[in-house]
Structure formats: structure tokens, C-alpha cells
VEXVEX-400755 format. One record per residue (C-alpha): residue in three letters; x, y, z. Coordinates in steps of 0.5 Angstrom, whole numbers, padded with zeros to 4 digits, always signed. Layout:
BEGIN
ALAXYZ ...
This chain:
BEGIN
MET+0021+0014+0025 SER+0025+0008+0027 PRO+0032+0010+0030 GLU+0035+0008+0025 PHE+0033+0010+0019 LEU+0033+0018+0023 GLN+0038+0024+0021 GLN+0038+0025+0029 GLU-0029-0007+0003 PRO-0025-0009-0002 ALA-0028-0005-0007 VAL-0028+0000-0002 GLU-0022-0002+0001 GLN-0018-0002-0005 ARG-0018+0006-0007 THR-0013+0009-0011 ALA-0009+0014-0012 GLN-0014+0017-0019 ASP-0020+0019-0013 PRO-0018+0026-0013 ALA-0018+0026-0005 LEU-0011+0022-0006 SER-0008+0026-0012 ASP-0004+0032-0009 PRO-0001+0029-0002 LEU+0005+0033+0002 VAL+0007+0026+0002 HIS+0009+0022-0003 ALA+0015+0017-0004 GLN+0017+0017-0011 THR+0024+0014-0011 ASN+0027+0006-0012 ASP+0032+0007-0007 MET+0027+0008-0001 PRO+0028+0003+0005 THR+0021+0000+0006 LEU+0018+0000+0014 ALA+0012-0004+0017 PHE+0010+0001+0022 LYS+0004-0004+0028 PHE-0001+0001+0031 GLY-0005-0003+0037 GLY-0012+0000+0040 THR-0011+0004+0045 SER-0005+0009+0040 LEU-0012+0009+0036 LEU-0017+0010+0042 GLY-0021+0017+0039 ALA-0019+0022+0033 ASP-0013+0025+0037 ARG-0009+0019+0038 MET-0010+0017+0031 LEU-0009+0025+0028 LYS-0001+0024+0033 ALA+0000+0016+0031 ALA-0001+0019+0023 ALA+0004+0024+0024 LEU+0009+0018+0026 VAL+0007+0016+0019 ARG+0008+0022+0015 ASP+0014+0024+0018 ALA+0017+0016+0017 ALA+0014+0017+0009 LYS+0019+0021+0007 THR+0025+0019+0007 ALA+0021+0010+0006 ARG+0016+0008+0004 VAL+0011+0006+0009 ILE+0005+0001+0010 VAL+0002+0000+0017 VAL-0003-0005+0021 VAL-0008-0003+0025 SER-0012-0006+0032 ALA-0018-0005+0033 MET-0020+0001+0038 LYS-0019-0001+0045 GLY-0024-0005+0048 ILE-0028-0005+0041 THR-0026-0013+0041 ASP-0029-0015+0046 ARG-0036-0011+0045 LEU-0037-0014+0038 LEU-0035-0022+0042 GLU-0040-0020+0046 ILE-0045-0018+0042 ALA-0046-0026+0040 HIS-0049-0027+0046 SER-0053-0020+0047 ALA-0060-0020+0048 SER-0060-0012+0046 ALA-0055-0014+0039 ARG-0057-0009+0035 THR-0058-0005+0040 GLU-0050-0006+0042 ALA-0048-0006+0034 GLU-0052+0000+0033 SER-0047+0004+0038 ILE-0041+0000+0036 VAL-0042+0004+0029 GLY-0044+0011+0033 LEU-0038+0010+0036 HIS-0032+0010+0030 HIS-0039+0016+0028 LYS-0037+0020+0033 VAL-0029+0019+0032 LEU-0030+0020+0023 LYS-0034+0027+0026 ALA-0028+0030+0030 LEU-0023+0029+0025 SER-0026+0035+0022 LEU-0026+0033+0014 PRO-0027+0038+0009 ALA-0035+0035+0007 GLU-0033+0032+0000 ILE-0028+0027+0005 HIS-0033+0027+0010 SER-0038+0024+0006 ARG-0035+0020+0003 VAL-0032+0016+0009 ASN-0039+0017+0012 THR-0042+0013+0007 GLU-0037+0007+0008 LEU-0038+0007+0014 SER-0045+0006+0015 PHE-0044+0001+0010 LEU-0040-0003+0014 GLY-0044-0001+0021 ARG-0051-0004+0015 ASP-0046-0011+0015 LEU-0045-0011+0022 ILE-0052-0010+0024 HIS-0054-0015+0020 GLU-0049-0020+0023 ALA-0052-0018+0029 VAL-0058-0019+0029 LYS-0058-0026+0027 THR-0054-0029+0034 PRO-0056-0032+0038 ASP-0057-0029+0046 THR-0054-0035+0049 ALA-0046-0035+0050 THR-0046-0043+0050 ALA-0050-0042+0044 ALA-0045-0037+0041 ALA-0039-0041+0043 ALA-0041-0047+0039 ASN-0041-0042+0032 PRO-0034-0039+0033 GLU-0034-0039+0025 LEU-0040-0033+0026 LEU-0035-0029+0032 ASP-0029-0028+0027 ARG-0034-0025+0023 LEU-0036-0021+0029 ALA-0029-0020+0031 SER-0026-0016+0024 PHE-0031-0010+0024 GLY-0026-0007+0030 GLU-0020-0007+0024 ARG-0024-0005+0019 PHE-0026+0001+0022 SER-0020+0003+0025 ALA-0017+0002+0018 ARG-0022+0006+0014 LEU-0021+0012+0020 PHE-0013+0011+0020 ALA-0013+0012+0013 THR-0017+0017+0013 SER-0013+0021+0019 LEU-0006+0020+0014 GLU-0011+0024+0009 LYS-0012+0029+0013 ILE-0005+0031+0015 GLY-0003+0030+0007 VAL-0002+0022+0007 ALA-0003+0018+0000 ALA-0007+0013+0003 VAL-0012+0008+0003 PRO-0015+0002+0007 VAL-0013-0005+0005 SER-0017-0012+0009 SER-0013-0017+0011 SER-0018-0022+0009 ASP-0016-0020+0001 PHE-0009-0023+0002 ILE-0007-0027+0009 VAL-0010-0034+0008 THR-0011-0038+0013 CYS-0013-0046+0015 GLY-0020-0046+0017 THR-0019-0046+0025 PHE-0024-0041+0026 ARG-0021-0035+0032 ASP-0014-0038+0033 ALA-0012-0039+0024 GLN-0007-0040+0023 PRO-0004-0037+0016 HIS-0001-0041+0009 LEU+0006-0036+0009 ALA+0005-0038+0001 GLN+0000-0036-0001 CYS+0000-0030+0003 GLN+0007-0028+0001 GLN+0004-0029-0006 LYS-0003-0027-0006 GLY+0001-0021-0002 ARG+0005-0018-0006 GLU+0000-0017-0011 VAL-0005-0014-0007 LEU+0001-0008-0003 LEU+0006-0007-0008 PRO+0003-0004-0013 LEU+0000+0002-0007 LEU+0007+0001-0004 HIS+0010+0003-0011 ALA+0006+0008-0013 GLY+0008+0012-0006 ILE+0000+0010-0003 VAL+0000+0008+0005 PRO-0004+0003+0005 VAL-0005+0001+0012 VAL-0008-0005+0013 THR-0013-0009+0017 GLY-0010-0013+0023 PHE-0012-0019+0026 ILE-0015-0022+0020 GLY-0015-0027+0015 ALA-0020-0032+0010 THR-0020-0039+0008 PRO-0019-0040+0000 ASP-0026-0041+0000 GLY-0027-0033+0002 ARG-0029-0034+0010 ILE-0027-0029+0015 THR-0022-0033+0020 THR-0018-0029+0026 LEU-0011-0031+0028 GLY-0013-0031+0035 ARG-0014-0026+0041 ASN-0009-0019+0042 SER-0005-0023+0034 SER-0005-0016+0031 ASP+0002-0016+0032 PHE+0004-0023+0028 SER+0000-0020+0024 GLY+0004-0014+0024 ALA+0010-0019+0021 ILE+0007-0024+0017 THR+0006-0016+0012 ALA+0012-0013+0014 HIS+0015-0020+0012 ILE+0010-0021+0005 ILE+0013-0014+0003 ASP+0021-0015+0005 ALA+0021-0010+0011 GLN+0027-0009+0013 GLU+0024-0005+0020 LEU+0018-0007+0023 ILE+0016-0002+0028 ILE+0010-0004+0034 TRP+0008+0002+0036 THR+0005+0002+0044 ASP+0003+0005+0049 VAL+0009+0002+0054 ASP+0016+0004+0052 GLY+0020-0002+0051 ILE+0021-0008+0053 TYR+0023-0009+0060 SER+0027-0014+0064 ASP+0020-0015+0068 ASN+0014-0012+0070 PRO+0016-0005+0071 ASN+0008-0005+0076 GLU+0011-0011+0079 SER+0018-0010+0081 ASP+0022-0004+0083 GLU+0027-0007+0080 ALA+0025-0008+0072 LYS+0029-0005+0067 MET+0028-0003+0060 LEU+0033-0007+0055 HIS+0034-0003+0050 ASN+0038-0009+0045 LEU+0036-0016+0044 SER+0037-0022+0040 TYR+0032-0025+0037 ASP+0032-0031+0041 GLU+0032-0027+0047 ALA+0026-0023+0045 HIS+0023-0030+0043 ALA+0025-0033+0050 LEU+0022-0027+0053 ALA+0015-0027+0050 ALA+0015-0035+0050 GLY+0015-0034+0058 GLY+0009-0029+0058 ALA+0012-0023+0057 LYS+0006-0019+0054 VAL+0009-0014+0050 LEU+0011-0019+0044 HIS+0006-0023+0041 PRO+0011-0031+0041 ARG+0010-0031+0033 VAL+0013-0025+0032 LEU+0021-0027+0033 PRO+0021-0033+0029 LEU+0018-0030+0023 ALA+0022-0024+0023 ALA+0030-0028+0024 GLU+0028-0031+0017 THR+0030-0024+0014 GLU+0033-0021+0019 MET+0028-0016+0020 THR+0030-0011+0025 VAL+0024-0011+0031 TRP+0022-0004+0034 VAL+0017-0004+0041 ARG+0016+0005+0042 ASN+0011+0008+0044 THR+0006+0012+0041 PHE+0006+0017+0046 LYS+0013+0018+0047 PRO+0016+0018+0041 HIS+0022+0022+0043 LEU+0024+0014+0046 ARG+0029+0010+0043 GLY+0025+0003+0044 THR+0027-0004+0045 ARG+0031-0006+0039 ILE+0031-0014+0037 GLY+0035-0017+0032 ALA+0041-0021+0030 ALA+0047-0019+0034 PHE+0047-0012+0036 LYS+0052-0009+0031 LYS+0050-0002+0027 SER+0050-0003+0020 SER+0055+0002+0015 SER+0049+0001+0010 LEU+0044+0004+0016 ARG+0045+0011+0019 GLY+0041+0013+0025 SER+0043+0014+0033 LEU+0044+0008+0037 
């Protein structure tokens, strides 16, 4: 959980609390006065069953005292592999390999037989759809580039697999969770590979999809990166846009905080791998952080901060693998809020 609150496919993706596997969670937020937090996990944080379970434990801890929504990236490396299918001479084989990798992660989660069987079926259906797309791809890069709509459909599978596996990881440790496709509520223009969201429509549809789950104490696990045109065609918001997806989702549900969990300790004044003088920046204003992102800092998507500033939502950048570290806080003028408790 963030320091400010610390005390020291649609039919498949919209599983509800009536699912027997979700009927007796250890963590089930119930009160109406809880804060709402959005967690966004990057691909490195989700690379394999062990990392997924460690990330899931962070959600479980936060969900004891807050409503939590999660936005996930594809596992590290998967999006590149999916895009390579578009011009691969062995597209089907590569697609089958990607499907098999996700089934191996599912097996490594060591789930009860009933849950394993159900999720295995879900992954198999999704894998069938991926293979169907793969077998009709062109085998040259030029032809693939001429079909950006196909590239977006292919790229979307990484987050869709990831959301199912992460929701299952939460379920394993007793947290009621369901995968939710962001294409159900992130409405975009038709510029494939760099689609722009229609925020008013996103908010209306997103609240209809997400708020009932949150009010029922269920953690929605939302696919990052993906949207859809008004007529339902899959789009993506551009490469490395899952943080932006997280900000949109947090904005939709009026989250007080967006916590971006990644593989670095926070935001630095310079690249710590290149400069011995790089310093951790513990507190930044929206404008300061936006200037860093616009200047090429790779920690944050440049469109996250303007959206967060609209509602004065606090943004944190923290390390999934070092959750004891405070990370970087981004917000309005830095000060303690009398309505929030923490170790700032």
C-alpha cells in the first residue's frame, strides 16, 4: 500500500462474486468510506508465477483498508514477440509458444484443481484466438506495417493473458478478483497503434463496468495498453502506454492515488546507470515530474501527470521488489494532508 495510507473476453473477463471460487475471500472490502487506490504493475513485475504472487501480496495488503483496482502490462518481452508474429514465416509456431509460456505460468501457480481447470480453459480459448490471428498474418514486415489494425489485435493478447493470470494469483491468496478488458470501456479514435482515448465516453462506460465490482469488494484486474473504437475494433494507445492506461482507469473511478509499481526505486534526477551524481527525487510537483517525463525520463508516460493533476490525484513510483522503500511521490504542493495518515 502507498505510504499515504500506511499505518507506520467479456463473458470470461466479467466473472462476478457469484463465482464459487470467489465466494469466500480472505480480503473483501465492504465499507463505503474506504479510500480508492489504483495499482499499475509493469511487465517486469509480472514475469512469472513467483513475481505475480509477490505483486498480488501487495494488493492483498492494500485491500485490507482500501478499495483497489489493478492495471497490468503484458509480461516482459511478450508484446515484442506478439508483434513479431505479424511478419514471421513461422507465425503459428511462435503463437503456440507464447500460449504455452502462459500455460506454464498457470501451472507454476499451483492452484487447486478446480480453479486450475477453469483458468486453463480461459487461457486455451484466448490462445485459440491468438493462433487464429497468427495464421492469417503476412510474412513480410512491409505487409505487416500496412495493416496496423492487425498489429493492434496481436499486441493486445499480452495484457489479456496477463490480466487472467494476475486475477488468478489474487484468487489463490484469498482476494476476490476478476479480469476486465479495458476495451470494454476505453473508447478511442481509430488511429491504430497510437489511438487517442475519448475521456468522457471512457468515464461513463468505465464507471458502469468498474464501480459495481469495487463496491462489491472485488478487485478488477484491468488490461493496460488496450482500447477499442466505438464500433468495437481493438486499438492500442501506443507502445509503453500502460501507465497512461493506469492513469485513465484511476481517473475514471476517482482514485485518490495511482501507484505505479516498477523495477526502479523511484524517479531520479538523472539516469543512475549513467551518472554517479543521480539523486533520488522523493517529492515532485506535477509540473516537475511532467517536465522530466517530457524530457525523456522513462519512468513515466508523459500523459500521466496532466490527467492526474485534473483531480489532484497523488501518483507514486515504487519498486515492486523493494516495497519497503518509499519511492517518489508526485502531487500538488507537497504537504501532509490532515485527512490522510502516513509515514511521510
